[in-house]
Steps between C-alpha positions, in 0.01 A plus 500: 500500500495138624801354679695229322591200712727216394340183635723225637593244236712198591825501306430843347498780759872505575693823555585549132141458378367727776755765405378496140141531621578793733695677225188470283247637747426227751392643839539191720629144472546174687812286537540139400362247749719462808465197724437622855670195652787520252552869571518435874720190491728528195847647544472874427798491263304288252482674163140386449368714785720796421371488141133448592499788749720743305356827380642791307495856639246639249249222565166629626254334736603136539323219683688186599307179431538218750359149502488211740271278705637540853334798671791592729747500207264722301455743789871518583604543136244778452624674815868475405443606139295797618782600735747520208320813378543385139136422427178699510287194575487122537318288242392161637489238227191293566558206269637611165501196270865569412 
């Protein structure tokens, strides 16, 4: 049986939508786009980042999608997000028109 992946969709793949997809058979999903520079420099108490990176306990394989144009921000954000242990992989957004 093929695996069902929820592709990243700007403004759509939030925690609530992903939960509905997992409850209906989705095997893996991707978060909303997260700015690498914003993630590294914004105050960590900002609701936007807590919401973008939140996941529910029953969620399956989840990639975090990052975007940016500064290589060292991208590398550092990928490293730090990997270290959280929350995500199975990193999705690098390479120029989504959104």
